[in-house]
C-alpha positions in Angstrom: 23.7 -11.9 19.4 20.3 -13.3 19.7 18.0 -13.2 16.6 15.8 -10.0 16.4 12.3 -10.3 17.6 9.6 -10.4 15.1 8.2 -6.9 15.5 5.0 -6.6 13.4 4.6 -2.9 14.5 7.8 -2.1 12.7 6.3 -3.1 9.4 5.2 -0.4 7.1 1.9 -0.5 5.3 3.8 -1.2 2.0 5.5 -4.2 3.7 2.0 -5.7 4.6 1.3 -5.7 1.0 4.4 -7.6 0.1 2.6 -10.5 -1.5 -0.1 -8.5 -3.4 1.6 -5.5 -4.9 4.2 -8.0 -6.3 1.5 -9.3 -8.7 -0.8 -6.3 -9.0 -0.6 -2.6 -9.6 2.7 -0.7 -9.9 4.2 0.2 -6.5 3.7 3.8 -5.5 6.6 4.3 -3.1 9.5 5.0 -5.7 11.1 8.1 -6.4 11.1 7.9 -10.2 12.0 9.8 -13.2 8.5 8.9 -14.7 6.2 11.9 -15.1 4.0 12.8 -12.2 0.5 11.5 -11.8 1.4 7.9 -12.0 1.6 5.3 -9.3 5.1 6.3 -8.5 4.2 9.9 -7.8 3.6 10.0 -4.0 7.2 9.6 -3.0 6.7 10.5 0.6 4.8 7.2 1.4 8.0 5.3 2.1 10.3 8.0 3.4 8.2 10.6 5.3 8.6 9.9 9.0 6.4 12.8 10.1 3.2 12.0 12.0 0.4 13.5 10.2 -2.4 15.2 11.9 -5.6 13.6 11.2 -8.5 16.0 10.9 -12.1 15.9 10.0 -12.8 12.7 12.1 -15.3 12.4 15.0 -14.3 12.4 18.5 -12.7 9.2 19.7 -15.6 8.3 22.1 -17.3 5.0 22.4 -20.6 4.8 20.6 -23.8 2.8 21.2 -23.1 0.7 18.1 -23.5 -3.1 18.5 -20.6 -5.2 19.2 -18.7 -6.7 16.3 -20.3 -10.0 16.6 -23.7 -8.5 16.4 -23.0 -6.5 13.1 -23.0 -7.8 9.6 -21.7 -5.8 6.7 -23.8 -4.9 3.7 -23.8 -7.6 1.1 -23.6 -6.4 -2.6 -25.9 -7.8 -5.3 -25.2 -11.3 -6.3 -23.5 -10.3 -9.6 -21.4 -7.5 -8.0 -17.7 -7.8 -7.5 -16.5 -8.4 -4.0 -14.9 -4.9 -4.1 -18.0 -3.2 -5.4 -18.4 -1.0 -2.4 -14.7 0.1 -2.2 -15.6 3.8 -2.3 -17.5 3.5 1.0 -14.1 2.7 2.7 -12.4 5.9 1.4 -12.5 8.8 4.0 -12.2 12.4 2.9 -8.5 13.2 2.4 -8.5 15.5 5.6 -8.3 12.3 7.5 -4.7 12.1 6.4 -4.2 15.8 6.6 -4.0 15.9 2.8 -5.8 17.3 -0.3 -5.8 13.9 -2.0 -4.4 10.4 -1.8 -4.0 7.3 -3.9 -6.3 4.3 -3.4 -6.2 0.8 -4.7 -8.9 -1.9 -4.5 -8.7 -5.6 -5.6 -11.6 -8.0 -5.7 -9.4 -10.9 -4.7 -11.8 -13.7 -4.6 -13.4 -12.8 -8.0 -9.9 -12.5 -9.6 -9.0 -16.0 -8.2 -12.3 -17.4 -9.7 -10.8 -16.3 -13.0 -7.5 -17.9 -12.5 -7.7 -20.5 -15.3 -8.8 -17.9 -17.7 -5.9 -15.6 -16.9 -2.4 -16.0 -18.3 0.2 -17.8 -16.3 1.4 -16.2 -13.1 -1.2 -13.4 -13.0 -2.6 -14.4 -9.7 0.7 -15.4 -8.0 0.8 -12.4 -5.7 -2.8 -13.0 -4.5 -1.9 -16.3 -3.0 0.8 -14.9 -0.9 1.1 -14.4 2.9 -0.3 -10.9 4.0 2.1 -10.6 6.9 -0.8 -9.1 8.8 -2.5 -10.3 12.0 -5.8 -12.1 11.7 -5.7 -12.7 7.8 -3.0 -15.2 6.7 -3.4 -15.1 2.9 -4.8 -12.7 0.5 -6.7 -15.7 -1.1 -8.8 -15.7 2.1 -10.3 -12.3 1.3 -13.1 -11.2 -0.9 -11.5 -7.9 -1.4 -8.9 -5.6 0.1 -8.1 -2.0 -0.4 -5.0 0.1 0.2 -5.5 3.7 1.3 -2.4 5.6 0.9 -0.7 6.4 3.2 -0.3 3.4 5.3 -3.9 1.9 5.7 -5.0 -1.4 4.6 -8.7 -2.8 4.6 -9.2 -6.6 4.4 -12.9 -7.8 3.6 -13.0 -11.4 4.6 -14.9 -13.9 6.9 -13.1 -13.5 10.3 -13.3 -15.4 13.6 -13.7 -12.3 15.8 -12.0 -13.9 18.9 -9.1 -15.4 17.0 -8.5 -12.1 15.2 -8.7 -10.1 18.3 -6.1 -12.5 19.8 -3.8 -11.9 16.9 -4.1 -8.1 17.3 -3.2 -8.4 21.0 -0.2 -10.5 20.2 1.3 -7.6 18.1 0.9 -5.2 20.9 -2.5 -3.7 20.4 -5.2 -3.2 23.1 -9.0 -3.0 22.6 -9.9 0.7 23.2 -13.5 1.1 22.2 -16.4 -0.1 20.1 -17.2 2.2 17.1 -19.8 1.6 14.2 -19.8 -2.2 15.1 -15.9 -2.4 15.0 -13.7 -3.1 18.0 -10.9 -0.4 17.8 -7.4 -1.5 18.9 -4.5 0.8 19.5 -0.8 0.5 20.3 2.5 2.3 20.1 2.9 2.3 16.4 -0.6 2.2 15.0 -4.2 1.0 15.3 -6.7 -1.5 13.9 -10.5 -1.9 13.7 -12.1 -5.3 13.7 -15.5 -6.8 12.9 -16.3 -10.3 11.8 -16.5 -9.2 8.0 -13.5 -6.7 7.9 -10.2 -5.6 9.3 -8.8 -2.2 9.0 -5.1 -1.7 9.8 -3.3 1.7 10.2 0.4 1.3 10.9 2.0 3.7 8.3 0.4 6.9 9.4 2.4 7.9 12.5 2.0 6.9 16.2 -1.0 5.3 17.9 -3.0 8.4 18.1 -2.7 9.2 14.5 -3.5 5.6 13.6 -6.5 5.6 15.9 -7.9 8.8 14.1 -7.4 7.5 10.8 -9.1 4.0 11.7 -12.1 5.9 13.1 -12.2 8.1 9.9 -12.2 4.9 7.8 -15.0 3.0 9.8 -17.1 6.3 10.0 -16.9 6.6 6.2 -17.8 3.0 5.6 -20.9 3.4 8.0 -21.9 6.5 6.1 -21.3 8.5 9.4 -18.2 10.4 8.3 -17.2 12.3 5.1 -16.1 10.2 2.2 -13.6 11.0 -0.6 -16.3 10.8 -3.3 -18.5 13.2 -1.2 -15.8 15.8 -0.6 -14.3 15.8 -4.0 -16.3 16.1 -7.2 -13.1 15.1 -9.1 -12.9 11.8 -7.1 -16.6 11.1 -7.8 -16.2 11.7 -11.5 -13.1 9.4 -11.5 -14.7 6.6 -9.8 -17.8 6.8 -11.9 -15.6 6.6 -15.0 -13.6 3.6 -13.6 -16.7 1.8 -13.0 -16.7 -1.9 -12.0 -13.3 -3.3 -11.9 -11.6 -6.3 -10.5 -8.5 -4.3 -9.9 -8.4 -0.5 -9.7 -6.5 2.4 -8.6 -6.9 6.2 -8.6 -6.0 9.5 -7.0 -6.7 13.2 -7.3 -4.0 15.7 -7.6 -3.1 19.3 -8.6 -3.3 20.0 -12.3 0.5 20.5 -12.5 1.3 17.1 -10.9 -0.3 14.7 -13.4 -1.3 14.2 -17.1 -1.0 17.8 -18.4 -3.9 19.8 -17.1 -5.6 16.8 -15.4 -6.7 16.9 -11.8 -7.4 13.1 -11.3 -6.4 9.9 -12.9 -7.2 6.3 -12.6 -7.1 2.7 -13.9 -9.5 -0.2 -13.9 -9.1 -3.7 -15.0 -12.2 -5.8 -15.4 -11.5 -9.4 -16.1 -13.9 -11.6 -18.2 -13.8 -15.2 -19.1 -12.4 -14.5 -22.6 -11.9 -10.8 -22.7 -10.6 -8.1 -20.2 -11.4 -4.5 -20.4 -8.9 -1.8 -19.3 -10.1 1.7 -18.6 -7.7 4.6 -17.8 -9.7 7.8 -17.1 -8.4 11.3 -16.5 -10.4 14.1 -15.1 -9.8 17.6 -16.3 -11.1 21.1 -15.1 -14.3 22.3 -17.0 -13.6 23.2 -20.6 -10.0 22.1 -20.5 -10.2 18.4 -21.5 -7.1 17.4 -23.5 -8.0 14.2 -25.3 -4.9 14.4 -27.5 -2.5 14.4 -24.4 -4.3 11.3 -23.0 -4.0 9.6 -26.3 -0.4 10.2 -26.5 0.2 8.8 -23.1 -1.8 5.8 -23.9 0.1 5.0 -27.0 3.2 4.3 -25.1 1.7 2.9 -21.8 2.1 -0.7 -20.7 -1.4 -0.7 -19.0 -3.3 -2.0 -22.0 -1.3 -5.3 -22.6 -0.6 -4.5 -26.2 -4.3 -4.0 -27.1 -5.6 -1.3 -29.5 -6.5 1.7 -27.5 -9.3 4.2 -28.2 -10.0 7.4 -26.3 -13.6 8.9 -25.5 -14.7 12.1 -23.8 -17.6 12.3 -21.5 -17.9 15.8 -20.0 -14.6 16.7 -18.4 -13.6 13.1 -18.2 -11.3 11.6 -21.1 -10.9 7.8 -20.9 -8.3 5.6 -22.8 -9.7 2.0 -23.1 -8.9 -1.3 -24.7 -10.2 -4.8 -24.8 -7.6 -7.6 -24.7 -7.7 -11.4 -24.5 -7.9 -12.5 -20.8 -5.3 -15.1 -21.6 -2.9 -12.4 -22.5 -3.0 -10.9 -18.9 -0.1 -12.6 -17.3 0.5 -10.0 -14.6 -1.1 -7.0 -13.1 2.1 -5.1 -12.7 2.0 -3.1 -15.9 -0.6 -0.7 -14.7 0.2 3.0 -14.3 -2.1 5.9 -13.9 -2.4 8.5 -16.8 0.4 10.8 -16.7 3.3 8.3 -15.9 5.6 6.9 -18.4 6.2 3.3 -18.7 6.2 1.3 -15.5 8.7 2.4 -13.0 10.8 -0.3 -11.3 8.8 -1.9 -8.5 10.0 -1.1 -5.0 10.7 -4.3 -3.1 8.3 -4.9 -0.2 10.3 -6.3 2.8 10.3 -6.1 6.5 13.5 -5.5 8.4 14.0 -6.0 12.2 16.5 -4.1 14.4 18.1 -5.3 17.6 20.8 -3.2 19.4 23.2 -4.7 21.9 25.6 -2.4 23.8 29.3 -3.1 24.0 30.1 -0.2 26.4 31.2 3.3 26.0 28.1 4.5 24.2 28.4 2.1 21.2 27.3 -1.3 20.3 26.3 -3.8 17.6 23.1 -3.3 15.7 21.7 -6.4 13.9 19.6 -5.6 10.9 17.6 -8.6 9.7 15.5 -9.2 6.7 12.4 -10.6 8.4 10.2 -11.3 5.3 9.0 -10.1 2.0 10.7 -9.8 -1.3 14.1 -10.9 -2.1 16.5 -8.0 -3.0 19.8 -8.0 -4.8 22.5 -7.0 -2.3 23.8 -4.6 -4.8 20.6 -2.6 -4.6 20.5 -2.5 -0.7 22.0 0.1 1.4 22.3 1.2 5.0 22.1 5.0 5.5 21.7 7.5 8.2 23.7 8.6 11.3 25.4 7.0 14.2 27.7 4.5 12.5 30.7 3.7 14.8 34.0 1.7 14.7 33.2 -1.6 16.6 35.4 -4.7 16.2 34.0 -7.9 14.5 31.0 -6.4 12.7 30.1 -6.4 9.1 29.8 -2.7 8.5 31.0 0.5 10.3 29.9 3.1 7.8 27.0 4.0 5.6 27.0 2.2 2.2 26.0 -0.9 0.4 24.7 -3.9 2.4 27.7 -5.9 3.7 25.8 -8.5 5.6 24.8 -12.0 4.5 23.2 -12.6 1.1 22.2 -16.2 0.8 19.8 -15.9 -2.1 20.8 -16.6 -5.8 23.1 -14.1 -7.2 23.9 -12.7 -3.8 20.4 -11.6 -3.1 19.2 -10.7 0.4 16.4 -13.0 1.5 14.5 -13.6 4.7 16.9 -14.5 7.5 19.8 -12.7 6.1 21.4 -10.1 8.4 24.0 -7.4 8.8 25.9 -6.7 12.1 26.6 -2.9 12.1 28.8 -0.8 14.5 26.8 2.0 15.9 26.5 4.5 18.6 23.7 4.3 21.0 21.8 7.2 19.3 22.0 5.8 15.9 19.3 6.6 13.4 19.8 4.2 10.4 17.5 3.2 7.5 17.6 0.3 5.0 17.3 1.9 1.6 16.6 0.2 -1.8 17.9 1.7 -5.1 17.0 0.5 -8.5 19.9 -0.8 -10.7 19.9 2.2 -12.8 19.8 4.6 -9.9 16.5 6.2 -11.1 14.3 5.0 -8.3 14.8 4.6 -4.5 12.8 4.0 -1.3 13.4 3.8 2.4 12.2 0.2 3.3 12.6 0.5 7.1 14.3 2.5 9.7 15.3 2.4 13.3 16.8 4.4 16.1 18.9 3.6 19.1 17.9 3.8 22.7 19.5 7.2 23.2 18.3 8.7 20.0 
């Protein structure tokens, strides 16, 4: 069989962050035994194939806004972090047809400026390939933001024409100009481009859903649409409590889904030349602040790098905080939001391509190829779904552990490895990761046959 085509539009939003989440906040696509409210809570991010109905966004009609080359983004104060305006990018949750969602923001350039102050390996993930069109490396960005589910925002100096060409190469077509952005749409998602920013939405459903979400994001950034902090008092209090941070994450949630009684939780890491401040606020309903519960969580949390933690209360917000030597921060992977236990196993971030070749009689050979991203132990990788078939000369004819090539150390599956699978033409097959202890799992990619 020929090698599978490089299909960017098959990549989930999680896969686009392969280089970054490996060295930053805990991943949030695992199904974990940790308590709800942490970064591993929103388990449908990797497995939910439903197409959300975006609501609350303006009509998808062209505006009189200037073209992308004529519009410059607002510049924060000289002493502000590159992600200082992250909350402006967060649309109201109705854009995702949800009551709340998790967001992550990283001041990439500012963290890299502190690289010599941080511990060894702390910035490794920030020098990785984004896997996204128009932005080759996270190191090229001033900041980037992840809006779960499936939306990425890169703030960087972009060559508009080159970036537009990259978007066209992955199957997107320019559809309109909106708030100074050129909006591109395609079969699996959408994007919005201007010279200072790129918004990608490939994990929210089809092209129509992606376009609605992209429009909601650019409207929010322009102040022309509802923002998370405007629609949710809990989110506003949370972002105020996190404050300025080089790396931060947060979410609102029902009281029963997080730290006991809390309705929002977050984490902020502010890196200084010699000392780093870590803050983990939890927002409670009026009159129901439970400082003791937050203190108990913080005592066993990895988020504080072994520092001495204190908790303080301000109104209905309780915050656990610590100051640690910056040189002790050797990774940003120990962060979890208040309410979770110790860090859950990180979900691998990898892209898998599918190519089907019929052999007749309604069956054929499906080649599933690791196209990029993390190395994954073969013992933790599975093919699951429906439509497996008996076909001669293939690696696998039934659901189960990966039986294809594994050319990495200790039989790990790396980019370029593949499995040939016997399937019916209406197959629906997913690549699934399971942690070694079986306590966490995630669907990494999925595909269907021509007759599915």
